[in-house]
Phi, psi and omega in degrees: 000128178299136181302322182291322178293313177303314179301312182301315183296312178299318175295328175294322179291320185291326186265005172102358178267058195295312184298317180293314181292321181293320176295317178297315185289324180296314178296310179304316180297318177299311182295323176304307186287321177296333177275002178097002179290134178227325182298130181087354177302314184299319182297309182302316183293323178295318178295318176295328178295324177299319178294316179297321177295321177298332178275357181096005181262073184290324177298309181295328176296315176297323176301313181301312180295319179295325177297318180296315178302315176300318180293318177300314189276002185292131177305133181090350179271134186245021180264068187254001182301337188249006186299313177306318182290316178305317181289324177299312179300323176300317180300317181299315182299312178298325174290326174295322181285353175092023179243075181302326181293317183289322177300316178301315180299317181298312182295319175299316176298321177297316180300313183305309184294318178299317180293320179297324177278349186059045182255089185297322179299312179298318175302320181290319178299313182292316177301318180295313179297315180300315179298320176297320179293322177295314177302316180295342180247024173073019178258060187297315184295314181297322179300313182297314182293336176284308189282320188305314180289331177292312179300318187293337180299328183285144179242349179206172180086022189286351171274356180282151184303318184295312178298322176295318179296315179299316176302313183297319181293319175299320177296322174296320179289315177300321178297314183297316179297325181290323175299314175301319179295321181292337179265006176077022181244161167244159175300324180293326176292322177298314186293323179295323178290327178291333185289000000 
């Protein structure tokens, strides 16, 4: 796949031109792999999966991510730099599909891999996604305790999207905890009432 074509496709997906970017990336990836290209495929498949999910095709998106995972885990394959992010995307897709238990397992695997690699950016992305899942299931305190130390590790880059997203979620979680406390509740108490 030509670098400029791949970059344009990814940019289209990231900038909201999802249908165009997804179509371009899908065609380019097919040509790349039919020509014997393999390097970079797990990354490209995960970006394509994000676009497919945004278009509502979660099943195909999960298939693409699973293909990427099979390729990454193949013995002798050394393209694991993006593994934590592929696992995070898998967790996000599973949460969209309505399978929070499987999403949680994927997020935990992603966190483990990011920590093993000492990849703080991947860890931040996963912690943010996992904290959202926890928040959505009433686990506000757990979500805050997961995300806060990862966010606090950073000393620069606060204008980046990932750090802005994490900060906004931390503020939301802190507000939710304060509201619960003002009502004499804890996040754990709310969870017990839901059970």
